[in-house]
N, C-alpha and C positions, 0 to 999 in steps of 0.2 A: 634827635634832631638832625636834619640834613645840613651839611656844610656847603654853602653856596659859593664860597670863595673861589674855587676853580672856574666857576662860570662867569665871574664878574668881568673879565676882559671881553668875552663875547657880548655880554649885556652892554658894556660901554660902547663897543663897536656898533651895536644896533641903535643905541640912543643917538650917537653922533651921526650915523647914516640917516636915521629918520629925521633928525633936525635939519640936516643938509637938504633932504628931499622934501621937507615940509609935510611929513606924514605923521599921523597919530595912530596909537595902538590900543587895542582892547583885547582882553583874554576871556575865555570861558573855560574854567578849570574844574574838573571833577577829582581825579585821583591825586592831583598835585595840590589841591585845596589852597590855591593862591601863591604857590611857590614861584610860578613864572612871573607874575606881576610883581611879586616881592623881590625877585632877583633884578628885574628891570629898575625898580624904584630904589635899589641900593646905590644906583649911580646918581651922583650929583647932577642936577639939571634935567633929570628925567621928567619932571613935571611939564616940560615943554612939549613932550611927545606922548606921554602915557595918559590916555583918556580915562580908562576904567578897567577893572577886573571883576568878572562875575565868578564867585565861588559857587558852583552848581553841583555840590557833592551828592545831594539826594535827587531822585527822579523828579520829585515835586519841584525842586529848585530849577532843574533843567527846563521844566514846563513853564513855571511862573516867571523866571528871570530872563530866559532867552528864547522862549516860545517853542521849545521842542514839543511836538504833539505827543500827548500821553499815549495815544494808541500806537504811535511809532515805537515808543519805548517798550510797550507791552508786546508788540509783534516781534521786534528784532533784538530787544535787550538794550540796556543802557550802554554796554560796551560793544559798539558796532560802528562800522563805517557810516551808516546812515545817521546815527545820532551825533557822531563827531561833526559831520557835514552840517547837520541842522544847528548844532551849537555854534559853529562859526558863522553861519548865515544869520542866526539870531543875534549874535554879538554885534555884527555889523549893522543889522536892521535897528537895533535898540540903542545904539550909541552913535556918536558923531565921528567915530574912528574911521581911518582909511584902511587900516590893516587889522585883521583878527586872527587869532590862533585859538584852537580848542583842543582839549585832551579829555579822554575818558578811557579808563583802564582798570586793571586789577593789580594793585600793588602788593597784595598779600598781607600776612603770610597765608591766610585762608581765602576762601571765596572763589577759587578757580575751579575749572572743570576740564574735561578732556578737550572740549571744543574751544573753551575760553580759559586757558591756563593762567596761573599767576605770571605776571610779567607782560601780558598782552596789553598793548595800549594803541588806541586809534587816535589819530591826529587829524584836524582839519585846519587849513590855513587859506586865507584869501585876502586879496586887495580889492577894495570896493570897486564894483563894476566888472569884476572878473570871476570866473568859476572857482569854486572851492576845490582845493587840492586835498586829497586824502592820502595819508601814509599810515601803514600798519607796522608796528614794531613788536617783536617778540623778544623781550630782554631776558627771559628766563627767570627762574626763581632765585634771583641773586640777592634777595633781601629787600625789605620794604623801602628803606632809605635809598639804596642804590637804584631801585626801579624808579623812584620819584626823581632822583637826580638825573638819571639817564633820560627821563621824560622831559624834564626842564631843558636839558641840553638839546634834544631833538626839536622841541618847540622853538627855542631861540634860533636854531639853525634855519628852521623854516621861515621865521620872521625875517632873518637876514636875507634869505633868498627872495622874499617878497619885495624888499626894498631895492635890491639891485635892479638896474634898468634892463 
């Protein structure tokens, strides 16, 4: 199990900043399976800003829950910039949230390839009405828990950046 404790100060900063700005948050998570939204909701008062979290671990869930086209996943793969962007757009479209972040990646220990190695994670983040920003991180094969924690840290950082004016 991943220890989220080191990430709680960042999560608290996001909750307070989102409250002050009157913004709400949604997530669409694959490789983290809810750890991002779970970290945010560890903070007392998070219900004022957390709208919802979609755990879209399977390709079918990505399609059904946040509207990622199945043919897109078939064409480029679930771990891709295009799918991360579609997950973010879908989380915003299907929720009432002002901000959304998405993650799709390979946490390992298996499942990687030469072109998509273990530790590759694609992120999408957007504020309603603005374009989705994509970030690719290659954390390396540092272990499943460490990849997932690094992914949560990056996603929270992107949320913090969306809140800043």
